[in-house]
N, C-alpha and C positions, 0 to 999 in steps of 0.2 A: 218606491224607496224601500219599504219594509221587506218586500219579497226579495229584491236583489241583495239586500243586506243579509238575508238569511239563506239564500239559495246556494251560496258557496260556489258561484261561477268561478271565482277564484278568491283567495282569502283577503285580498285588498279591498273588495267591494264594500263590505260593511263599514270599514274605516273611511273609505272615500265618500260614500254617500252620507254618512253621518257628519263628516267634516263639511260637506256641501250644505247640509241642513243647518249646521251651526253658523256657517259663514252667511248663509242666506238670511238668517234671523239675527245676525250680529251678536251671537253669543260671545262672552269673553273667551279668548283663545285658551286661557289656562283652564277653563272649565269644560272644554270639549272632551267628549268621551266616545270611544268606539263601541259599536255593538258587540255585546258579549265580553267586552274587556273592562275590567274595573278601572275607574278613573284614577284611583289611587291604589295603594298596595292592598293585596287581598288578605293577607294574614301576617301577623307578627306576634310572637309570644315573647314574654320577658320575665325574668326573675328579678325580684327586687329585694333589697336587703336593708335591714333596719338600722337606725342610728343608735349610737351607743348609750345615750342617756334618756331616750324616750321623747316622743313628741307630745305636745299638749295642744288643746284648742288655742286659737290665737289670743283669746281674751286674757289668758294667764300663762303665757309661755315662758319657760326658763331659757337660759342660754342653751343653744342647741349645737349639736354636732352633725356633720353631714352624713347622708346615707348614699348608697350607690345602687345603680341599676344595671343589670346585665341584659343584653338584648340579642335576640336572634330574629332576623328579618326575613320574611318571605314576601318578596316584592311582586310586581305584576307577574301572574302565572307562576307564582312560587319561586321567583328568582331570589336566592338567599343571600343575605348580607349578614355578616357576623361581627359583632363588636362586644367588648366588655368595657364598662366604664367603672371607674373606681374613684374613691375619695383621696384627696391629698390633704394639705392643711386647710384647704377650703372645700366647699361643696363641689363635687365632681359629677360630671354627666357624660353620657355617651351620645355621639352624633351618628345617626344612620342616614346617609344620603342615598336616595333612590338610585340604584344601579351603580353607585359610586365605587363600591368595593366588591360588588357581587362577582365580578370577574377576576378579582385579584387574589382571593384566598384559595390556596391549593393544598389541602391537608393530605400528606402522603401517609401510607402505612409503613411501619418499620420493615426494613428488608427481612424477608424470610419469616414474617409473622403473619398468621392468618387471624382475622378478627372473630372468627366463629367458634373458636375454642379457647378456653382460658389457658394462660400459661401454666406450666407445671409448677406446683407450689414447692418452695424450698422450705422444708420444715425445720423448726428448731429441735434441739435434742429432746428425745422423748415423745415426739409426735408420731402420729400414725395415719393411715388412710381412713377415709370416711367409712363408717359402717354401711353395709349394703341396705338399700331401701327394701322393706318387706313387701312382698308381692302376693296377691291372691292367685288362685288357680287360673283366673282369666288373664293374668298378666298385668292387671291394674294395681296401682298402689293400694295397700290396705289402709284402714283407718289409722292415722298417725298415733303412735305410742306416746302418751303424755310424758313418759320418761325420756323421750327422744324429741325434743322440741324442734330440731332441725328438719324434721319430716313435714312440718307445717309450712305453708307459704309465708305466713305472717310471723313477725317477731313475737317472742313471748311478751305478754301484756305487762309484766312487772318490771321491764327494763326502762328506765327513764334517763336519757342523757341530760347532763347539765351544761357541759362546756366541752368544746373541741379546740385543741391546739393543733393546727395543721401546718406542717412544713413541707414544701414541695420544691424540687429542683428539676424543672423540665429542661432536657437537652434540646438544643435547636440547631438547625443547619446541618453541617456535616456530622454532628453528634446525634442527630435525631433517631438514628437506628438504635441508640441506647435507651430510648424512651425517657422515663423519669423515675426518680427515687423519691421516697417520702417517709415521713414519720407522722404519726398521729397519737395524741394523748386524749382519751375520752373519759371524762368524769361521769360516772354512772351511779344512779341510785337504784338498788334492787328492791322493789316493793315487796316481793315474795321470796321466801326461802328457796334457794336454788344452788345447784352445783354447775350449771351451764350458763355461759354468756355467749350470745350470738351477735355478730355484726355482719353487715352485708359486704361482700367483695365480689367483683367480677373482673376477670382478666388481670388480676393482681396476684403477685407472688409475695406472700407474707414471709419474711425472713427471720423475724424475731417477735416473740410474744411475751409480755410481762404484765401481770396484774398486781397492782399495789392495793393494799388495804389502807384506805385514807385515814383510818383511825390512828394508825401508827406508822404509816408510810413504808411498811415492810412488804416485800414480795410474797404473794400467796403461792403455795405449791400447786403445780399443774399436773393433772393426770394425763392429759392428752390435748392436742389441738389438731384440727383437720379442716380441709376445705370441702364442704358439701356443695358441689357445683350445681346440682339439680335445682336447688332453691337459692343458690348464690349466697351461702353463709360461710363465714369463718367461725368455726365452733371451738370454744374454749371450755374444756372440761376441768374443773377444779378438783383438787385431791379430796376436798371435803366440802360439805354443803355450807353455804353462807346463810346466816339468819336474815329474816326480813328486815328491810330498811338499812341494809348494809350500804356503805359508800365505798366505791372502788374507783381506781383509775386504770384503764386498759391502755397499755403502751404497745404500739405496733410499728415495726419497721417493714418496708415493703418496696417493691419495684413494679413498674407497669410499662406498657407500651401504648403508642398512639393508634387508635382504631377508628377510622372514619372521621366523622365530624360530630361525634357526641363524646361525652366524658371530657377528659383533658386531651386536647389534640393540638398538633402543630398546623399552622397555615402559612402560606407565603403570598407575597404580592410583589409587584415590580414597581420601582420608583426610579425614574431617570435611567432606565435600562439596567438597574441593579436589582437582583433578586433579594428580597428581605423576608425575614421570618418573624413569626409571633407564636406565642402559646396562649391558648384561651380555653374556655370551658362552656359546655352546654349540658346541663344536668337533668332538665325536666323531661319525663317524669321520674325515671329510675336509673339515671346514669351517674349520679354522684359516686356510687359504689365502684365506678370504673377509675376514679381518681384518688379516692382515699377510703379506707374502711370506715363505715359509718352505719348508723341506724337509719336506713334510707326509707323512712315512711313519713308522710307530710305532717302528721300530728305530733311527731316527736321533735318539737322545737328545742333549740339550745342556743347558747351564745358561742361565738367563734372568734379565735385569734389566728390570723394568717401570718405565715412567714414564708417569703419567697426568695429563692436563691437564683441569681441570674448574673449575666455579664454586665460590666459597668456601663456599656453603651446603651443598654436597654432600660426602659422605665417600667416599674412594676406597679400594678393597680390591683386593688381588691375591693371588698365591700365597704371598707372604711378608710378614713385618711391614714396616711403613714404615721407611725409612732416613732420611727427612727430607722437607721440603717447602719450596717457594719461594713465598712470598706475592707477589702482584702480579707473577707471572711475565710476563704480557703481557695487556694489555686487562683488567685486574682479575681475571685468572684465576690459579689455583693450579696448580703442578706438584708432584705427589707422587711421590717415588721409593721403591722397595722393594728390600729386600735380595735378593741373588743366590740363586737356587734351586739345588738339587742337580740332577743329570741327570734330565731328564724328556722325554717325547714332546710333540710340538707340540699334540696334542689335549688335553693336560692344562693348558695355559696358560689362565688365567682372570682376569677382572677383574669388578668391580662398582663402579659409580658411582651412589650413591643417597643418600637421606635416611633410611635405616634407623636404628633404635636397636639396642642390644646389651645382653646380660646374660651373666653367666658363672658357672661353677662351677670346682672344682679336682678333678683326677683323683686316683686313689689314689697316684700317684707325684709329686703336687705340681704337675702341669702345668695351667695355666689352660685352660679350655674355654669358648669364647665362641660365642654365637648372635646372629644378626641377623634382624630382622623390622621391618616398619613400626611406628612408635611406637604406634599405636593397637592393635596386635596383639601386642606384645612380651610382655605379661603372660600370654598364652595359651601360651607356649613352655616352661613349667616342666616338664611331663611329658616333652616331647621332649628338653630339656636333660639332665634327670636320667637318662633312659633311655640317651641317647647316651654319657654318662660311664660308666655301668655296662658297656655293651657294649664301649666302647673299652678299659676295664680288662680285661675278660674276654678279648678277642681278643689284647691285648698279652701276657697270660699264656699263652694257648693256643698262639700262634705262637712264644713265647719271643723276641719281638722287639718292643721298646717304641717307640711313637710318641708324640711330644709334639703330638698332633693337636688340632685344634679343629673339632668337627663334631657336632651333634645333629639329630634330627628327631623328629616325633611318633610316627608309626606304626613300631612296633618292627621289623617285617620290613624296612621301607625303611631304617631306621637301620642295621640289621645288614648289609643288602646293600651299602650305600654305604661303611660302615666297612671291610668286607672288601676293597673295592677299594683301600684304602690299601696292602694287602699284595699283592693280586692285581690288577695293573694299574698301580699306582704304583711300589711298591718293585721289583717285577719286572713287566716289560711284555712282551707277546708280540712276537716278531720281526716278524711280518706278520699281517695280518688273517685269514688262514686258520686261525690259532690263537686266534681271538677267544674261544673257550670257556675259555681259561686266565684270561681276565678275568671274563666274564659267567657262565659255568657255576659257577665257584668262588664268586662273589658271591651267586648264587642259592642255592647249597648252604649257605653260612654264614648266609643270611638267616633260615632257620628255626631254626638252632642258636642264633643270638643272640636270636631272639624267644622261644624257650623259656626262656632265662635270665631275661628280664624278666617274662614272663607265663606261667609254667609251667602254670597251670590252663587255658589256652586250648588246650594240646596242639597247637601249630601245626606242629610237625615231623611228628606223626602225620597231621595234615590234609594236609600236603604230600605224603606218600606216596600219597595218593589224588588230591587236586586237581591237583597238579603232574603226576603220572603220566598222568592222564586227558588233560590238555592235550597232553602230549608224545606220547602214543599217537595221539591224533586228528590230530596234525600229521605223524606218521611212518608211518602205515599206508597211504600212497598212493604210487604209483610215481613221482610228481613230487617226493617228498621229496629230501633231500640229506644226506650224511654230516655229522657234527659238524665234522670237519676237511675243508674244501673249498677248492679253488683259486679265488681271486678276484683280479682285477686292477683293474678300473675302479671309480670311485666308486659307480656304480649297483650293481655286483656286491657290493661291500663293504657297502653299505647294506642290501641284501636279506638278508644273513645275521644281522642283528640281529633274530632271529625266535625262535619257540618252540623250534626244534631247538637253537639255541645256548644259550638260557637254560634251558628246562625239561628238555629231554633231557640237556643238559650237567649239570644238577643231578642228574638221575636216575642217570646213569652214575657220577657221583662218589659218590652214596649207595651204589651197588652196589659200587664199588671199596672204599669204607670197610668194607663187609660182607665183601668178599673178603680184605682184609688184616687186619681187626680195627682198631678205633678207635685203640688205642695206637700200633700200628705206622704207621698212616696219618698220625697226628699227627706222629710223629718224622720220617717221610719228607717231609712238607710243611715242617717246620722246616728240614730240610737243604736243600730246594729253594730256600727263601727266602734262606737265608744264603749259599748258593753263588752266587746270581745277584742279590744286592742291588744296587739302583740300576742294573741292567743290563737286558738283554733275554734271553729264553729261548724255547725252542720245546717242543713236546710231548715229544720224546725226552729232553730234559733233565729234565723233570718225572719221567718214568719212571725215569731213571737214579737220581734221588734216592730215589724210592719203593722201587726194587729193593733198596736196601741194607737194608731192613727187612721184606722179604717172602721167604718160602720158595718161593713160586710165581712164575712168570714174569709180571711185570706187563705188559710190552709185548705178549706173546702174547695175554693176556687182553683188554687194553684196545683194541688195534688193531681187533679185530672189532666193538667198540662205537662207535668214533670214526671209522673210516676206511671204513665201509660204511653205507649208510642202512638204515633199517628195524630190526626186532626180531623175535624168534622167537615162535611159538606152540608150546607144549609140549602135545602131545596124549597123554593118559593112557588106556591100554587095559588091560583085564584079560586074563589068560591062563588057561590050564587049571590052572596052579598057583595055588591060592588065596592064596598069600603073595607072588606075583611080579606086578609090573606092567611093561608094555612102554611106554616113553616114546619119542616121536618129535618132533623139532623141525623146523619148516618156517618159511619166511619168511611172516609174517602180513601179509596185504593186505586192506584193506576190500573191495576188488572181487576176488572169488576167481578170476574168469575172466581177470584181467590176464595178458598174455603177458610173461614175464620172461626175462631172459638172465642166468643165474647166473654166466656168465664175466665179466660186467661188473664184478663185485667180485673182488678178489684172494683173498677168503675164501669165494667161492661162496655167499654169504648163509647161512653157518653161523656159529654163535656158541659160545663157551665160557660155560657157564651154571653158576653156583653154585645147585644145586637144594636149597632148604631145605624141609622138610616136617614135619608133626606126627607124633608117634608116641605110643604109649601112655605112655611114660615122659618125655615132653617133646618135644624136637625133634632132628632130625638133618639132615645135609646131605651131598651128594655133588656132585662136579664132573661135568657132562655135556659131554664134549668132541667127541662124534661125533653124527651125525644120529640114531642110535638108541642106547638103552641099556635093559638090564633092571635093575629095581630091586626088591630083596627087602625087604618090609615085613611081618614076621611078624605075623599076626593082625589085619591092618588092618581087615578086615571087621567085627570085633567090638570095635573101639575105642569108648570111651564118648563120644568126640567125633568129628566128621567129619575125615577125612583131608584136610588142606589143604596145598597146595604154595605156595611163595613166601611163607613166614611173614613177617609184618610188612610185606609188599609192598615189600621192599627191592630185589628184582630187577626189571629192566626187561624183563619178558616176560609173556605171557598164557598161561593154562592152560585147556585144554578137557578136562573130566572125562567119563567114561562115564556115560550116563544109565540104564544097566541093570546088573544083576549085583550089586546091593547097595552100590555106592559111595554113601556117605552125604552127600558135600559138597553135592549139589544137592537132596537130599530130606529131610535131617534138620533139626531146628531149628538155625538158625545162631547162636543166642544162646550156645552153648557155646564159640564162638570169640571171639577178641578183636575189637573193633569194626573195627579196620583190616582184619583178615582177612575179616570179614563183608562189608565194603565191596568188598574185592578180588574176592570170589566173585561179587558182583552185577555189578560192572563187567566182569569177564571174560565172564560169561554173556551180557550184552547185546552185547558186541563180537563174540563168536563167533556169536551168533544173527544179528546184522546182516550177517555175511559168509557166511551160509547154511551154516554148519557145525554148527548146533544149532537145534532146533526151539523156537519161542517158548513152546510148552507147558511145556518144562522151565524156562524163565525164570519163567513165572507160578508154577510150583510152588515155585521157590526163594523168590519174594517172599511166599509165603503166610504166612510167620512174622512179617511186618513189623508186624502189628497190635500186637505186643509190643515192637517196636524203639523204643528211646528215645535212641539215640546219633546224633549229627549225620552221621557219615561214611557209614553205610549209606544214610541218607536222601539224602545228596548223590549217591551212586552210582546209587540208584534213580531219583532225579529227573532225573539226566543221561540215563539210558537211556530213560526214558519220555518225556522232553522231546523226544528225537530222533525218536521215533515220532510224537509229536503234531505236530511241525513238518512231517513228511512228509505227514500227513493233513489239515493245517489248511485247505487250500484244495481238498480233495477232497469229493466227494459223500458219501463214507463217514464223514466226520468225526463227524456226529451219532451214527451207529451205534457208533463207537469210544468215544464218551463214555458210552454205555450199557452197555459191556462189564462183566461182573461184576468184573473186576479193578479197574475204576474205582469201581463202586458199593460193593464190599466194603471197599475201602480208605477211601473217603470217608465211609462211615456212622459210623465211629468217630472221625472227625477232630474233631467238636465245634466246627466252624469258624464256625457261624452267629453265635455271640456275639462271636467275634473280629472278623468282618467288620462286624457292627453297631457294635461299639465304634470301629472305624476310621472309619466313616462319621460317627458322632456327633462324634468328635474333629475331623474335617475341617470339618463345619458350624460347630462352636464356634470353630475357628480363623478361618474365613473371615468369619463374621458378628460374632463378639465379640472377635476378636483374642486369644483365649486361647493360651497357650504349649503347645507339644507337646514331649514328650521327644525329644531328638535322635535316638535310636535308632529311634523310631517314625515320624519325619517322612516318610521316603521311602514307607513303606507308606500312611500317611494321605493324602499328596499324590496318589499314583498312584491309589489306590482312590477317593478323593473325586472326582477329575476324571473317572474312568471312569464313575462312577455318575451324575454330573451331565452332563458333556460338552456344556455349552451355551456359547455365545459369551461370556456374562456371566462364567461361572466361569473360562473359559480366559483372558479378558482380565484378570480379577482376579489370577490366578496369574502372568501375563506381566508385569504391572506390579510385582508383588512381586519377580519375578526382576530387572527392570531397576533397582529401587530398592535392592536388597540390596548391602551392602558385603562380605558373607561369601561367600567362594568356595564353601564347602561348601553353603550354603543355595542359592546360584544353581545349583549342579550338581543338587541334589535337584529343584528346580523345573523345570529344563530337561528332566531325565529324565522327569518326570511329564507335562509338556506334550507330549513326543514320542509319548505313548501314546494320544492321542485317537483315537476311532473315527470322527470327523467328517472327511471327506475334505478339505473346504476349509480346515479348521484345520491339517491336516497340510501342505497346500500353502502356507499362510500362514507356517508355521514354517520351511519350507524356503526361502522367499523371504527371510525375516528373517535366515536364517543367512548370507546373502551380505553383509550389512551389518556391517562390522567394529566399528561403534559399538554394535551389539546383541549379536552373538555374536563373541567374540574369536577370532582366527585359530586359536589352538591348541586351541580347543574345537570347531571345526567338524567335524573327522572324528569326534570323540567323539559329537557330536549326531547325525551321520548313522548311527552305530552304534546309538544309542538308537531312532531312527526305524525302522531296519532290523529291530529286534527286535519291532516292532509288526506283527502279521500283517495288519492292516487297511490298512497303509500301504505294503506291499511293492511293489505295482504302481505306485503313485504315485511312490515313491522311485526305482524303476528308470527310469521315463520321465524324471523330473526330472534324474537324474544324466547320462543320455545327452544330454539337451538342453544341459546346462551343462558337459560334460566338457572341451571345449577351453578354455573360460575358466578352469576350475578348474586345469587343468594349467599354463596360463600363469601363474596366480596363485601356485601352490605350487611349481612347478618339477618336472621329471621325476625328480629324485633324492629327492623326499619319499616315504619308504617308507610312511608312514601313509596318504597319499593313494593310493599305488599299491595298497594292500591294502583300500581302502575299498569299492569296488564288489565285488570278490571276496568280501568279508566278508559281505554280505547276499545276493549272487547264489547262494551255495551252498545256499540254500533251494529253488531251482528244481528241479523234478522231472518235467518233461514235455518232449516233443520241440520244442514251439513255443518255449519259453523257451531251450532249448538252442541252437536255431538263432539266436535273437536274441542270445544271449550270444556265440556264435561270431562273428557279424557285428560285434559291438561290439569284440572283441579284434582282429579283422582290420583294422578301420578306424580305430583310435585308437592313440595312442602309449602304451606300457605304462610306460616309465621304470623305476623301482625296483619296479614291481608285476608284472613278468613271471612270476616264480615263483608268486606268489599267483594270478595269472590261470590259469596252467596247472593248478595244483592244484585250483582251483574247477571248471575244465572237467571234470576227472576225477570230482570229487565229484558234479556234476550227472548225469553218465552213470551213476554208481553209484546215485544216488537213483532214476533211472528204472528201473534193474534191480531195485532193492529193492522198489519198488511192484509190479512185475510178479510178483515171487516171493512177496511176503509180505502184500500188502493183503488178499487174500481169506482167508488163514489167520487173520489178526488179527481180522477182523470175524466170520467164520463159525465157525472152529474153537474159539476161546477161550471162546465162550459156553457 
């Protein structure tokens, strides 16, 4: 099973075999999951906005007003869905249906406008161009002049926004090329004396600038205004200096265009054959400045009042309920006003202008809970609606802090992730982006907890202990990784840390912290943190301060080693002369063992405090490992009835290397005596240690020998991940055929019983294609992929492509696109790549996802590599250098390279092209390619010759 699931004989096999595994064991159909494929959505980020009069704990809660949540969804394999939900007279929420709208939203760029350069500013009378940046003789920017604050990347510390009034008029449909116009009034307090006021702008043309002195409401004379595009500032120079603690109102009129799928943008969808339009926003982390001039830093919270101008057939939503509207505002347009928000960061401001319909439920506390979706899809939102209400009620109780929120979605992990942002990100916001994990790490941590509430039979939290940890380990075992808490300044640096380290490792270390403190104390500490910083900002030390009140151990000392240095430890277990004593040693685990490291680069010398849990004859025990080495006494462990296993439940973020001789049972006895999570942990650790040349593969094969009796998903997932990595290394080598004939492959395959399953998939594909028969939704991806691979003719490909174009279902379009990407036919792969450039055929937000699908096709790797190099400049111009998904696109498939020729080609590519937000990913992949080359040199012969 495991080998065929990972060998990529063709992409349908992992799904087919795991499907067979679940059917054999009568697992619930809705819980089935494919090897390497997340059961639910992989990632979703959300911006949440506060209610107007503040929330209180439930024990003494006043009458409340609703709040709104804005959601951006990355579904399976990052299929994106976008919605904004907003309040009306009752609590309002957003529905995200998996795949429901992913194929519907098609944001175009305005005709003739390129998103990589800001529009030329239209200056008010008396304005001038930006002063030139001072340069040193080396061409690098000189130290910024304190008298020129626009030369710094960050805003002047003395500017404090109090309130924004934002009026936006997005043009839609035939008028979309006109972009949008807007007005913003910003109430500012200037803590220090100054003659300069700076606000962020990007791709906006400011057409008028006025600064009022709030003391007398009179305009202040201006000496100059200019757009300093290098640091994205609109700079206002006053004629004379204002004293400290002055209160002013900055009034700006401006216009802007739609650029991609960030900032304020237009999208389209089809309903009943009619193309419809909507305008919506995606601002995190630094894109609010593309929609309105603002002080676009997370710690600068303020209140907001939104006013939206739109056509009468559209519904306008924003962060808060409507306050009123003016019919026939101008030119038969409507102006809709919304209630004032509580304090929130700029990236949380959100709007939606659409023709969506809504439905609602009521929470346990009597708060309305509303969802929005296209009229034709609203009836499919019931599961998401009801799941959202239940998770909302659970979190309100867990945090002891009630929200009158409005927010549901279909996939429970996505629902839970985004609802958690209402507390971590909305109620309490990080001071600066270096603490992004306080938002995303916590939201990821609570995603699995919330999902377990809704679907306990899926065991999603246990799955997370393996799937999330493997993802985090693979991102963090290279020298080019970074700490969870990392200094960032520029928008590109900020964008790059929305990555696996922040999300998955952040989740892992929080799980570890929960285990360190105990769940009850951890919960009390988080409640204290939320209450102490409600509607404000906080940093990591403030989190630790709250947690410390409920911990007997030093939280900061423990956590700093996991958040302020990159990497994680390998605990090597060795036997001693004393049969009851083990010697444990911790070292920094790196995939490439020959990496030169500088331990002094970390303030903790790459040593960690580890809570070591392990099995004993009477249950489990734990000890703290604070030094590099420790002696551990485990009386009689050699005679235990079950294997001695460290890191019970896989809650610790470390790997373990066990001795392979001397009677240690963990790698030699039947793993079935351990819990499935621990069995999976043993397998995953064994592959990782073997891949780094610290364990022979013969020991791994011996460990896998029990798996003919394995019936749980998690060990199969771990085995499939490990074997799949080997298969990818050998897929283009002359030894690949010999690898497929290894006994490890044959022995595991013989009992799979997969012939009937594959035949059934082919039969269903032919019946669907020829007779139009329906297919169960959980089987469609398997049937489509396998059916195309077995036929792989132009006629079959064209049939599926036409079905893709004709489908209104985003989920169906995603399945078909994924299958089309797996063709073995070179010209069909090239055809699909060329189609991907046509935004009427492949929507912009699906492009990078499609490239990922093609990159997973071993027959298409070389074609894709050449195509991306040919089109890179135009892609960068189209998406912009700050698009992190584009930046990670080429590194994502190039990490499969494992020879000197492709290494040289990849090095030439990164030398000759702009990286933008992909610099970290590029350097990481460069190291992985070198590791791949070393791995083949060290292991290829052993795998082919020794394992037989």
